[in-house]
Kinemage of the C-alpha trace (Angstrom):
@kinemage 1
@onewidth
@group {chain A} dominant
@subgroup {mainchain}
@vectorlist {calphas} color= white
{ca met a 1} P -21.221 40.675 -60.327
{ca tyr a 2} L -24.287 41.926 -61.617
{ca gly a 3} L -25.871 39.089 -61.952
{ca gly a 4} L -26.565 36.504 -59.581
{ca gly a 5} L -27.144 33.578 -61.544
{ca asn a 6} L -25.791 31.077 -63.729
{ca ile a 7} L -23.513 32.611 -65.717
{ca gly a 8} L -23.031 35.458 -62.466
{ca arg a 9} L -22.144 32.458 -59.747
{ca gly a 10} L -21.254 29.372 -62.322
{ca phe a 11} L -18.657 30.889 -63.440
{ca ile a 12} L -17.237 35.287 -64.177
{ca gly a 13} L -18.215 35.607 -60.309
{ca ala a 14} L -16.105 32.103 -59.408
{ca leu a 15} L -13.403 33.236 -61.524
{ca phe a 16} L -13.243 36.438 -59.421
{ca ser a 17} L -13.612 34.704 -56.306
{ca gln a 18} L -10.744 31.995 -57.426
{ca ser a 19} L -8.578 35.279 -58.208
{ca gly a 20} L -8.738 36.458 -54.320
{ca tyr a 21} L -11.530 39.354 -54.750
{ca his a 22} L -14.581 39.752 -52.419
{ca val a 23} L -16.953 39.408 -54.314
{ca thr a 24} L -20.871 41.400 -54.128
{ca phe a 25} L -23.325 40.381 -56.322
{ca val a 26} L -26.508 42.130 -57.293
{ca asp a 27} L -29.538 40.634 -57.645
{ca val a 28} L -33.036 40.772 -57.315
{ca ala a 29} L -33.587 37.467 -56.077
{ca glu a 30} L -34.669 38.019 -52.578
{ca pro a 31} L -33.368 34.484 -51.530
{ca ile a 32} L -30.340 34.262 -53.396
{ca val a 33} L -29.089 37.702 -51.401
{ca thr a 34} L -30.884 36.130 -48.264
{ca glu a 35} L -28.232 33.310 -48.358
{ca leu a 36} L -25.112 34.333 -50.112
{ca asn a 37} L -24.854 37.089 -47.288
{ca glu a 38} L -25.773 34.158 -44.125
{ca arg a 39} L -23.447 32.237 -45.902
{ca lys a 40} L -20.494 33.901 -47.580
{ca ser a 41} L -19.878 31.042 -49.855
{ca tyr a 42} L -21.391 29.627 -52.117
{ca pro a 43} L -21.484 25.349 -53.635
{ca ile a 44} L -20.437 24.431 -57.410
{ca arg a 45} L -20.699 21.210 -59.182
{ca ile a 46} L -18.426 20.735 -61.967
{ca leu a 47} L -19.744 17.832 -64.039
{ca asp a 48} L -17.588 15.761 -66.371
{ca gly a 49} L -18.695 12.446 -68.039
{ca gln a 50} L -19.995 10.440 -65.418
{ca asn a 51} L -17.089 12.440 -63.061
{ca lys a 52} L -18.573 15.300 -60.582
{ca glu a 53} L -15.980 17.636 -58.381
{ca asp a 54} L -17.443 19.624 -55.259
{ca leu a 55} L -16.182 23.282 -54.406
{ca ile a 56} L -16.884 25.797 -52.680
{ca ile a 57} L -16.624 29.395 -53.606
{ca lys a 58} L -15.806 31.488 -51.073
{ca asn a 59} L -15.412 35.074 -49.905
{ca val a 60} L -19.032 36.676 -51.807
{ca ser a 61} L -21.894 38.521 -50.177
{ca ala a 62} L -24.628 40.606 -52.039
{ca val a 63} L -26.463 43.231 -52.460
{ca his a 64} L -30.234 43.621 -53.718
{ca gly a 65} L -30.671 45.224 -57.122
{ca asn a 66} L -33.627 47.110 -55.880
{ca asn a 67} L -31.797 48.796 -52.990
{ca arg a 68} L -29.657 51.397 -55.430
{ca glu a 69} L -27.884 53.632 -53.224
{ca glu a 70} L -26.350 50.169 -51.904
{ca val a 71} L -25.680 48.712 -55.874
{ca ala a 72} L -24.081 52.342 -55.948
{ca ala a 73} L -21.962 52.074 -53.448
{ca val a 74} L -20.782 48.626 -54.431
{ca ile a 75} L -20.144 49.852 -57.784
{ca ala a 76} L -18.438 53.187 -56.620
{ca ser a 77} L -15.702 51.313 -54.075
{ca cys a 78} L -14.949 48.303 -56.887
{ca asp a 79} L -12.026 46.869 -58.727
{ca ile a 80} L -13.346 44.993 -61.250
{ca met a 81} L -16.959 44.852 -62.445
{ca ala a 82} L -18.835 42.113 -64.803
{ca thr a 83} L -22.987 41.647 -65.764
{ca ala a 84} L -24.698 38.586 -66.787
{ca val a 85} L -28.310 39.507 -66.002
{ca gly a 86} L -29.338 38.462 -70.012
{ca ala a 87} L -30.004 41.332 -72.859
{ca arg a 88} L -33.494 42.259 -72.000
{ca val a 89} L -33.086 42.841 -68.150
{ca leu a 90} L -29.603 45.380 -69.416
{ca lys a 91} L -31.750 48.177 -69.824
{ca phe a 92} L -33.457 47.940 -66.361
{ca ile a 93} L -29.891 47.803 -64.758
{ca met a 94} L -28.637 51.096 -66.088
{ca pro a 95} L -29.700 53.716 -63.640
{ca asn a 96} L -27.879 51.541 -61.137
{ca ile a 97} L -24.625 51.435 -63.030
{ca val a 98} L -24.924 55.273 -64.174
{ca ser a 99} L -26.054 55.845 -60.004
{ca gly a 100} L -22.378 53.871 -59.189
{ca leu a 101} L -20.474 55.296 -61.712
{ca arg a 102} L -21.638 59.207 -60.542
{ca lys a 103} L -20.827 57.974 -57.051
{ca arg a 104} L -17.483 56.618 -58.193
{ca trp a 105} L -16.029 60.297 -60.062
{ca ser a 106} L -17.367 61.994 -56.572
{ca glu a 107} L -14.327 59.929 -54.970
{ca asn a 108} L -11.943 59.185 -56.981
{ca asp a 109} L -10.816 59.044 -60.665
{ca lys a 110} L -9.631 54.806 -60.560
{ca pro a 111} L -10.458 53.087 -64.326
{ca leu a 112} L -13.701 50.926 -63.788
{ca asn a 113} L -13.239 48.108 -66.734
{ca ile a 114} L -17.039 46.142 -67.034
{ca ile a 115} L -16.806 43.043 -68.674
{ca ile a 116} L -19.869 42.250 -70.041
{ca cys a 117} L -20.743 38.843 -70.552
{ca glu a 118} L -23.888 39.171 -72.222
{ca asn a 119} L -25.143 36.851 -75.624
{ca leu a 120} L -25.796 39.794 -77.340
{ca asn a 121} L -23.939 40.896 -80.753
{ca asp a 122} L -22.614 44.199 -80.008
{ca ala a 123} L -22.732 44.334 -76.164
{ca asn a 124} L -20.038 46.648 -75.484
{ca arg a 125} L -21.818 49.019 -78.141
{ca val a 126} L -25.230 48.502 -76.550
{ca val a 127} L -23.703 48.969 -73.231
{ca glu a 128} L -22.353 52.494 -74.299
{ca arg a 129} L -25.269 53.619 -75.687
{ca met a 130} L -27.955 52.924 -72.772
{ca ile a 131} L -25.142 54.380 -69.925
{ca lys a 132} L -24.370 57.537 -72.175
{ca glu a 133} L -28.140 57.870 -72.856
{ca gln a 134} L -28.168 59.173 -69.076
{ca leu a 135} L -24.856 61.285 -69.011
{ca thr a 136} L -24.694 65.005 -69.433
{ca ala a 137} L -21.701 65.913 -72.006
{ca ser a 138} L -19.480 65.841 -69.241
{ca glu a 139} L -19.997 62.956 -68.111
{ca ile a 140} L -19.754 61.676 -70.905
{ca glu a 141} L -16.005 62.429 -71.171
{ca arg a 142} L -15.159 61.005 -67.871
{ca phe a 143} L -17.290 57.868 -68.800
{ca asp a 144} L -15.044 58.019 -72.205
{ca arg a 145} L -11.795 58.011 -70.416
{ca thr a 146} L -12.428 55.925 -66.955
{ca val a 147} L -14.733 53.033 -68.257
{ca gly a 148} L -13.829 49.917 -70.142
{ca leu a 149} L -16.552 47.826 -71.832
{ca val a 150} L -15.389 44.815 -71.950
{ca glu a 151} L -16.538 42.239 -73.947
{ca ala a 152} L -16.647 38.830 -73.041
{ca ser a 153} L -17.237 34.664 -74.620
{ca ile a 154} L -19.283 33.289 -72.666
{ca gly a 155} L -17.752 29.377 -73.771
{ca arg a 156} L -19.257 27.710 -70.223
{ca met a 157} L -22.448 25.295 -70.839
{ca val a 158} L -24.740 26.168 -67.532
{ca pro a 159} L -28.162 24.171 -67.926
{ca val a 160} L -31.141 25.167 -66.409
{ca gln a 161} L -31.082 23.786 -62.816
{ca thr a 162} L -32.797 21.440 -61.870
{ca asp a 163} L -33.538 20.127 -57.975
{ca glu a 164} L -31.966 16.910 -58.273
{ca met a 165} L -28.906 19.251 -59.777
{ca lys a 166} L -29.521 21.517 -56.498
{ca asp a 167} L -29.294 17.964 -54.723
{ca gly a 168} L -30.614 20.018 -51.513
{ca glu a 169} L -28.423 23.222 -51.675
{ca pro a 170} L -30.101 26.063 -52.767
{ca leu a 171} L -27.469 28.149 -53.885
{ca arg a 172} L -26.065 25.009 -55.802
{ca ile a 173} L -24.679 25.815 -59.812
{ca cys a 174} L -23.920 22.370 -61.430
{ca thr a 175} L -21.571 23.032 -65.213
{ca glu a 176} L -18.832 22.034 -67.295
{ca ser a 177} L -15.258 22.449 -66.517
{ca tyr a 178} L -14.996 24.299 -68.918
{ca gly a 179} L -13.313 27.613 -67.807
{ca phe a 180} L -11.986 29.839 -70.178
{ca leu a 181} L -13.294 33.239 -70.185
{ca pro a 182} L -11.653 35.313 -73.676
{ca val a 183} L -12.012 38.993 -73.519
{ca asp a 184} L -11.506 42.035 -75.597
{ca lys a 185} L -7.662 43.334 -74.769
{ca ala a 186} L -8.495 46.541 -76.241
{ca ala a 187} L -11.214 47.581 -74.575
{ca phe a 188} L -9.667 47.817 -71.270
{ca lys a 189} L -8.749 50.526 -69.448
{ca gly a 190} L -5.568 50.814 -67.609
{ca thr a 191} L -3.977 47.956 -66.061
{ca ile a 192} L -5.628 44.461 -67.169
{ca pro a 193} L -6.406 42.439 -64.304
{ca asp a 194} L -4.991 39.199 -63.843
{ca ile a 195} L -8.411 36.518 -63.685
{ca lys a 196} L -8.432 32.643 -63.848
{ca gly a 197} L -9.094 31.557 -66.696
{ca met a 198} L -9.224 35.122 -68.335
{ca val a 199} L -7.831 34.990 -71.888
{ca pro a 200} L -7.236 39.076 -72.806
{ca phe a 201} L -7.588 38.931 -77.007
{ca glu a 202} L -7.077 41.249 -80.291
{ca pro a 203} L -8.677 41.260 -82.727
{ca phe a 204} L -11.934 40.227 -80.437
{ca asp a 205} L -14.220 40.415 -83.538
{ca phe a 206} L -12.691 36.634 -84.390
{ca phe a 207} L -13.877 34.685 -80.743
{ca val a 208} L -17.471 37.028 -80.708
{ca lys a 209} L -17.681 35.224 -84.537
{ca arg a 210} L -15.823 32.080 -83.668
{ca lys a 211} L -18.520 31.897 -79.869
{ca leu a 212} L -21.198 32.504 -82.152
{ca phe a 213} L -20.794 30.897 -85.852
{ca ile a 214} L -19.444 27.603 -84.596
{ca his a 215} L -20.355 27.611 -80.773
{ca asn a 216} L -23.809 28.720 -80.615
{ca met a 217} L -24.693 27.496 -84.260
{ca ala a 218} L -24.056 24.350 -84.353
{ca his a 219} L -25.757 24.158 -80.428
{ca ala a 220} L -28.549 25.442 -81.665
{ca thr a 221} L -28.659 22.840 -84.490
{ca thr a 222} L -28.338 19.998 -82.267
{ca ala a 223} L -31.354 21.263 -80.289
{ca tyr a 224} L -33.718 22.006 -83.081
{ca leu a 225} L -32.629 18.714 -84.514
{ca gly a 226} L -33.303 16.929 -81.582
{ca asp a 227} L -36.882 18.240 -81.569
{ca leu a 228} L -37.407 16.328 -85.024
{ca ile a 229} L -37.050 13.475 -83.885
{ca gly a 230} L -38.081 13.622 -80.044
{ca lys a 231} L -35.338 13.923 -78.306
{ca glu a 232} L -35.358 15.979 -74.526
{ca tyr a 233} L -31.702 15.942 -74.142
{ca ile a 234} L -28.704 17.586 -76.446
{ca tyr a 235} L -26.377 14.629 -75.534
{ca glu a 236} L -29.408 12.143 -76.403
{ca ala a 237} L -29.794 14.524 -79.771
{ca ile a 238} L -25.682 14.728 -80.520
{ca asp a 239} L -25.523 10.743 -80.620
{ca asn a 240} L -27.876 10.711 -83.454
{ca pro a 241} L -25.017 9.471 -85.592
{ca asp a 242} L -26.877 11.778 -88.640
{ca ile a 243} L -27.167 14.402 -86.037
{ca leu a 244} L -23.170 14.536 -85.247
{ca leu a 245} L -22.368 14.619 -89.115
{ca ile a 246} L -24.838 17.875 -90.443
{ca val a 247} L -23.709 19.126 -87.097
{ca gln a 248} L -19.948 18.513 -87.282
{ca asn a 249} L -20.195 19.783 -91.304
{ca ala a 250} L -22.059 22.914 -90.275
{ca met a 251} L -19.407 23.490 -87.565
{ca met a 252} L -16.605 23.057 -90.223
{ca glu a 253} L -18.192 25.182 -92.455
{ca ser a 254} L -18.253 28.321 -90.185
{ca ala a 255} L -14.619 27.047 -89.691
{ca gln a 256} L -13.900 27.517 -93.063
{ca ala a 257} L -15.297 30.446 -93.088
{ca leu a 258} L -13.710 31.971 -90.301
{ca val a 259} L -10.065 31.097 -91.271
{ca lys a 260} L -10.330 32.542 -94.285
{ca arg a 261} L -11.549 35.651 -93.100
{ca tyr a 262} L -9.433 36.155 -89.699
{ca gly a 263} L -6.548 33.917 -91.305
{ca val a 264} L -6.662 31.470 -88.104
{ca asp a 265} L -4.589 27.939 -87.965
{ca met a 266} L -7.277 25.674 -89.290
{ca asp a 267} L -5.959 22.970 -86.779
{ca trp a 268} L -6.454 25.267 -83.694
{ca met a 269} L -10.521 25.888 -85.003
{ca leu a 270} L -10.134 21.695 -85.588
{ca asp a 271} L -9.305 20.844 -81.669
{ca his a 272} L -12.033 23.462 -80.808
{ca ile a 273} L -14.780 22.634 -82.503
{ca asn a 274} L -13.882 18.575 -81.829
{ca asp a 275} L -13.791 19.737 -77.620
{ca leu a 276} L -17.516 21.578 -77.982
{ca leu a 277} L -19.075 17.875 -79.697
{ca arg a 278} L -17.506 16.405 -76.906
{ca arg a 279} L -18.864 18.886 -74.464
{ca phe a 280} L -22.842 18.367 -76.100
{ca ala a 281} L -22.333 14.623 -75.419
{ca asn a 282} L -22.150 15.303 -71.722
{ca ile a 283} L -24.479 13.287 -70.180
{ca thr a 284} L -24.771 14.758 -66.838
{ca leu a 285} L -25.383 18.268 -67.731
{ca lys a 286} L -28.784 17.305 -68.567
{ca asp a 287} L -29.185 20.455 -70.794
{ca thr a 288} L -32.289 20.162 -72.920
{ca cys a 289} L -33.361 21.064 -76.620
{ca ala a 290} L -36.243 23.167 -75.095
{ca arg a 291} L -33.480 25.294 -73.187
{ca val a 292} L -30.905 25.580 -76.166
{ca gly a 293} L -33.129 26.303 -79.217
{ca gly a 294} L -35.401 28.786 -77.028
{ca asp a 295} L -35.921 31.995 -78.762
{ca pro a 296} L -35.862 30.741 -82.364
{ca ala a 297} L -36.755 34.404 -83.745
{ca arg a 298} L -33.210 35.738 -81.880
{ca lys a 299} L -31.392 33.016 -83.214
{ca leu a 300} L -32.792 32.966 -86.707
{ca ser a 301} L -32.313 37.009 -87.013
{ca pro a 302} L -29.747 39.020 -89.215
{ca asp a 303} L -26.232 38.499 -87.716
{ca asp a 304} L -26.963 35.861 -85.198
{ca arg a 305} L -26.194 31.806 -85.283
{ca leu a 306} L -27.745 30.684 -87.986
{ca ala a 307} L -28.730 33.331 -90.774
{ca gly a 308} L -25.315 35.049 -89.877
{ca ser a 309} L -23.171 32.376 -90.063
{ca met a 310} L -24.239 31.475 -93.342
{ca lys a 311} L -23.884 34.369 -94.111
{ca leu a 312} L -20.515 34.880 -93.802
{ca ala a 313} L -20.048 31.267 -95.343
{ca glu a 314} L -21.367 32.595 -98.576
{ca glu a 315} L -19.087 35.899 -97.969
{ca glu a 316} L -16.305 33.472 -97.905
{ca gly a 317} L -17.222 31.497 -100.676
{ca ile a 318} L -17.784 28.409 -98.822
{ca cys a 319} L -21.831 27.068 -99.512
{ca pro a 320} L -23.518 26.864 -96.288
{ca ala a 321} L -24.898 23.754 -97.076
{ca tyr a 322} L -25.173 22.105 -93.381
{ca ile a 323} L -25.634 24.949 -91.546
{ca ala a 324} L -29.216 25.297 -93.762
{ca val a 325} L -30.341 22.341 -92.436
{ca gly a 326} L -30.002 23.889 -88.825
{ca ala a 327} L -31.482 26.600 -90.126
{ca ala a 328} L -34.434 25.378 -91.452
{ca ala a 329} L -35.075 23.069 -88.434
{ca gly a 330} L -35.094 26.037 -86.443
{ca leu a 331} L -37.482 28.071 -89.034
{ca arg a 332} L -40.047 25.282 -88.332
{ca arg a 333} L -39.691 25.963 -84.750
{ca tyr a 334} L -40.154 29.438 -84.953
{ca leu a 335} L -43.291 29.114 -86.969
{ca lys a 336} L -44.925 26.632 -84.539
{ca glu a 337} L -44.108 29.088 -82.011
{ca ala a 338} L -44.943 31.843 -83.727
{ca gly a 339} L -48.546 30.369 -84.015
{ca leu a 340} L -47.949 30.986 -87.980
{ca ala a 341} L -48.708 27.876 -90.502
{ca arg a 342} L -45.524 25.434 -91.545
{ca asn a 343} L -45.735 26.158 -95.430
{ca glu a 344} L -43.482 27.434 -98.058
{ca glu a 345} L -45.611 30.915 -97.550
{ca glu a 346} L -44.618 31.832 -94.332
{ca ala a 347} L -40.957 29.798 -94.248
{ca leu a 348} L -40.400 32.615 -96.750
{ca lys a 349} L -42.068 35.764 -95.076
{ca ala a 350} L -40.057 34.587 -91.722
{ca leu a 351} L -36.992 34.720 -93.822
{ca glu a 352} L -37.237 37.985 -95.732
{ca asn a 353} L -38.570 39.622 -92.176
{ca val a 354} L -37.056 37.518 -89.553
{ca ser a 355} L -33.590 36.488 -90.976
{ca gln a 356} L -33.368 39.459 -94.113
{ca ile a 357} L -32.752 36.933 -96.146
{ca pro a 358} L -34.223 37.928 -99.790
{ca lys a 359} L -36.562 35.256 -100.629
{ca asp a 360} L -35.712 34.579 -104.316
{ca ser a 361} L -32.169 34.664 -102.774
{ca ala a 362} L -29.941 31.679 -103.675
{ca leu a 363} L -29.517 30.947 -99.473
{ca ala a 364} L -33.413 31.698 -98.985
{ca gln a 365} L -34.196 28.493 -101.817
{ca leu a 366} L -31.742 26.116 -99.952
{ca val a 367} L -33.358 26.431 -96.439
{ca leu a 368} L -36.743 26.451 -98.663
{ca glu a 369} L -35.509 22.836 -99.826
{ca tyr a 370} L -34.503 21.566 -96.854
{ca phe a 371} L -37.705 23.083 -94.894
{ca arg a 372} L -39.617 21.443 -97.565
{ca met a 373} L -38.445 18.068 -96.672
{ca ile a 374} L -38.581 18.919 -92.784
{ca ser a 375} L -42.475 19.511 -93.551
{ca thr a 376} L -42.871 15.915 -95.608
{ca ser a 377} L -41.188 14.513 -91.680
{ca cys a 378} L -38.262 12.866 -93.984
{ca ser a 379} L -35.446 11.359 -91.843
{ca ile a 380} L -32.815 12.979 -90.726
{ca ala a 381} L -30.285 10.756 -93.172
{ca ala a 382} L -32.094 11.670 -96.042
{ca leu a 383} L -31.282 15.526 -94.590
{ca arg a 384} L -27.910 14.454 -94.177
{ca arg a 385} L -27.701 13.363 -97.664
{ca glu a 386} L -29.117 15.636 -99.068
{ca ala a 387} L -26.718 18.399 -97.296
{ca gln a 388} L -23.669 15.881 -98.516
{ca arg a 389} L -25.013 16.204 -102.278
{ca arg a 390} L -25.324 20.101 -102.401
{ca lys a 391} L -21.696 20.359 -101.168
{ca ala a 392} L -20.548 17.736 -103.473
{ca leu a 393} L -22.326 19.854 -106.090
{ca ser a 394} L -20.150 23.325 -104.646
{ca ser a 395} L -17.046 24.655 -104.887
{ca thr a 396} L -15.656 23.391 -101.373
{ca ser a 397} L -16.405 19.930 -100.216
{ca ile a 398} L -16.310 19.581 -96.458
{ca ile a 399} L -16.042 15.499 -96.426
């Protein structure tokens, strides 16, 4: 398990352990490596409403990420591998992974499936490119034959771990109970392993888009609208009835677009939306609007949760009246964090440069109208009423 952080320990590593594997974590945080090796276990606390359940994840160890020889040895001998290091860190772990693959190939020809648990579009292709840049032609042929790069859709919400959450246990991870791990069924090489909670699915692009354009889009929209009314936590923001209605309808816009694109069942999508809204309201997670809305430039990028979901809706003939509210609020935060003037000129520049939405397009003008309203400190209720008005004028009415 490359990465011993929130997702590594709080989700994937735990699933591996609960499926009967010995789990070796690779991390550069010395205290985590030392503690895991001394204790051979770590605690997880599942938070669900006012209830909590403590679990002990056993049969674990760790190696330091700077020890390439040890990292290569565990990659060479493992049955299954996963990464959860963060998209920006991936390039730094590639030399170790390449060393591990070379050592593995020198010893055996067994397939190795690497589950990629990174919040990154086309993560499998990104990792493939990074690895192949360091391989010879003959190694690339062997890589294509023996290595499966398996994208995963990480739906479990794991907030920043506070001292209160750790409750005296430095290794404790507090997380929600959601435990499903959709993965790309078609990407596996050899037999698909039986891992608790893992759901192999094909075509996997649907799950990628569902996670990004419903879960991630709604989470970011909740955070940015929470910012506007001074809320610290996600559960506080979603408790506002106008934010709830905007977020719920934005999710419905994405759901309708995904149903049209992939032909999936709308009732199934509605169940997913209702479950997400319940999870957003989980008070014990104490997930913050600051964390969830972080890195607004990435979240406004062309194919990501806000711009990407608006474009998909438009392509499927659905007016993204509610999604655009979240995009406008995210645009406000982007300009603020970038130190740019929060005016219409800079907003249109950002839409064109960051989101690749032409400034003279109908979509840009829709976002800009909400941005103007936000700039005049209008209420969330006014934003909701305007979205409702625009939706009523469109050919597809949600409510």
